[in-house]
C-alpha positions in Angstrom: -40.7 48.7 -21.2 -41.8 49.2 -17.6 -45.5 48.8 -18.6 -45.1 45.8 -21.0 -42.9 44.1 -17.9 -45.4 45.5 -15.2 -48.3 43.5 -18.0 -46.2 40.3 -18.6 -45.8 40.1 -14.7 -49.2 40.4 -14.1 -50.1 37.9 -16.9 -48.3 35.3 -15.6 -49.4 35.6 -12.0 -52.9 34.9 -13.5 -51.4 32.2 -14.9 -50.0 31.1 -11.7 -53.1 31.2 -10.2 -55.4 29.8 -12.6 -52.8 26.8 -12.4 -52.9 26.5 -8.6 -56.9 26.9 -8.7 -56.7 23.4 -11.2 -54.0 21.8 -8.5 -56.7 22.5 -5.9 -59.3 21.0 -8.1 -57.5 18.1 -8.7 -57.0 17.6 -5.0 -60.9 17.4 -4.7 -60.9 15.0 -7.5 -58.6 12.8 -5.9 -61.0 12.8 -2.5 -64.1 11.9 -4.9 -61.8 9.1 -6.6 -60.7 7.5 -3.5 -62.7 7.0 -0.5 -59.8 7.1 1.8 -58.0 10.1 0.8 -60.7 12.4 1.8 -60.1 14.0 4.9 -56.4 12.8 5.0 -54.8 15.2 3.4 -56.2 18.0 6.1 -55.6 15.6 9.1 -52.1 14.8 7.7 -51.7 18.5 7.5 -52.8 19.3 10.9 -50.7 16.8 12.6 -47.3 17.8 10.6 -47.9 21.4 11.5 -48.4 20.4 15.2 -45.3 18.2 14.9 -43.5 21.3 13.0 -44.3 23.5 15.7 -43.1 21.0 18.4 -39.6 20.7 16.5 -39.4 24.7 16.2 -39.6 25.4 12.5 -40.0 28.7 11.1 -43.4 30.1 10.6 -42.2 30.5 7.0 -41.4 26.4 6.9 -44.2 25.5 8.7 -46.4 27.4 6.2 -44.7 25.6 3.8 -45.3 22.0 5.6 -49.2 22.6 5.5 -49.0 23.2 1.8 -46.9 20.5 1.2 -48.9 18.0 3.2 -52.3 19.4 1.6 -50.8 18.1 -1.7 -48.8 15.1 -0.7 -50.9 12.7 -2.6 -52.0 14.7 -5.5 -50.0 12.2 -7.3 -52.3 9.8 -6.9 -54.5 11.2 -9.9 -52.4 9.2 -11.7 -53.5 6.1 -10.4 -56.6 3.7 -11.1 -59.5 3.4 -9.0 -59.1 -0.2 -9.2 -55.6 -0.1 -7.4 -56.7 3.2 -5.0 -59.7 0.5 -3.6 -58.3 -2.6 -3.7 -59.4 -4.4 -0.6 -56.8 -7.3 -1.3 -53.3 -6.8 -1.0 -51.5 -5.0 -3.7 -49.7 -7.0 -6.7 -45.8 -5.9 -7.1 -46.6 -4.2 -10.1 -49.5 -2.5 -8.4 -47.2 -1.5 -5.6 -44.5 -0.3 -8.1 -47.2 1.5 -10.0 -48.3 3.7 -6.3 -45.0 4.2 -5.8 -44.5 6.4 -8.8 -47.1 8.8 -7.2 -44.7 11.4 -5.6 -42.9 11.8 -8.7 -46.7 12.4 -10.3 -47.5 14.8 -7.8 -44.1 16.7 -8.0 -44.6 17.2 -11.6 -48.2 18.3 -11.5 -47.1 21.3 -9.1 -43.9 22.2 -10.8 -45.0 24.8 -13.3 -46.5 26.5 -10.2 -43.8 29.1 -9.0 -44.9 29.7 -6.0 -45.3 26.1 -5.0 -41.4 25.3 -5.9 -40.3 25.0 -2.1 -43.0 22.3 -1.4 -41.8 20.3 -4.5 -38.9 18.1 -2.7 -41.4 17.6 0.7 -44.3 15.9 -1.8 -41.3 14.3 -4.2 -39.7 13.0 -0.9 -42.4 12.5 1.8 -42.2 8.0 1.1 -38.5 8.0 1.9 -37.2 6.0 4.8 -34.6 7.0 7.4 -32.5 3.5 6.6 -32.5 4.6 3.1 -35.5 2.0 1.8 -38.2 4.1 0.7 -38.7 5.7 -2.7 -38.4 7.3 -4.9 -35.0 7.4 -4.6 -33.9 5.8 -1.3 -32.6 8.7 0.2 -31.7 8.2 3.7 -31.3 9.8 7.3 -30.7 13.9 7.2 -30.8 13.9 2.9 -34.3 13.5 3.3 -35.4 17.1 4.0 -36.6 17.4 7.4 -40.2 18.9 6.5 -40.7 15.3 4.2 -39.3 13.1 7.1 -42.1 15.3 9.8 -44.7 14.6 6.6 -43.9 10.8 6.5 -44.6 10.4 10.1 -48.0 12.3 10.1 -48.5 10.6 7.0 -48.2 7.1 8.5 -49.9 8.2 11.5 -53.3 9.1 9.9 -53.0 5.9 7.7 -52.7 3.8 11.0 -55.3 5.5 12.5 -57.8 5.4 9.8 -60.0 2.3 8.0 -58.6 1.2 4.7 -59.7 -0.9 2.2 -57.4 -3.7 3.4 -57.2 -2.6 6.9 -59.0 -1.3 10.3 -57.8 1.5 12.2 -55.5 1.0 15.0 -55.7 2.3 18.8 -53.5 5.1 19.7 -51.7 2.9 22.2 -51.0 0.7 19.0 -49.6 3.2 16.7 -47.3 4.1 19.4 -45.8 1.1 19.5 -45.8 1.0 15.9 -44.3 4.4 15.8 -41.7 3.3 18.3 -40.8 0.1 16.4 -40.1 2.1 13.7 -37.7 4.4 15.0 -34.5 5.0 13.4 -35.6 2.5 10.4 -38.8 4.0 8.8 -39.1 7.6 10.6 -36.5 10.1 11.9 -35.9 8.6 15.8 -36.1 12.3 16.9 -39.2 13.1 15.1 -40.6 10.0 16.8 -39.2 10.9 20.5 -41.0 14.3 19.7 -44.1 12.6 19.0 -44.0 10.0 22.1 -43.3 12.5 24.6 -46.2 15.5 23.8 -48.7 12.3 23.0 -50.2 11.4 19.9 -53.5 12.7 21.6 -52.4 15.7 22.4 -51.0 16.3 19.0 -54.1 15.0 17.4 -56.1 17.7 19.4 -53.8 20.9 18.9 
């Protein structure tokens, strides 16, 4: 029985490993599909990690935050290249399609046992502090802390990057945007820490 149990566990671990490799391949596929996403996930992961350290997250939570940030946009594999690279503003239907990507991402990684703890971060990284985000309209502390951190890191990198429909903002412009959205889109505590330490310092950490 012990031998059989050991073989079953080993086989399951192999399945988990292969699935995780598939997830990583899908992430690479998104990078190839969406020119903006290339490098975005790594930059978000680095900034989220720096913010997490500043907010005194545990080593375990920092590791989970980094994993989630690297995978946060994996659900975009389900979006068309037309939507991902469209230069004009998206239609309401196209916006609704893009808002499905956290749900799609969570569904993709849900079979990976080792990634169960990152699921809530991926699922909720587009929730807003004021409850006007998606996919569930959670608000304030109902949103996992790591998801609130990811939301800030994701938005900062988006603002600092050239997008199909907008040019990159300066650090000063991003600071103003963060302050304006403090308590509405973003957790005010995370914004305060970001502005106190300074984006330039966090980005170079």
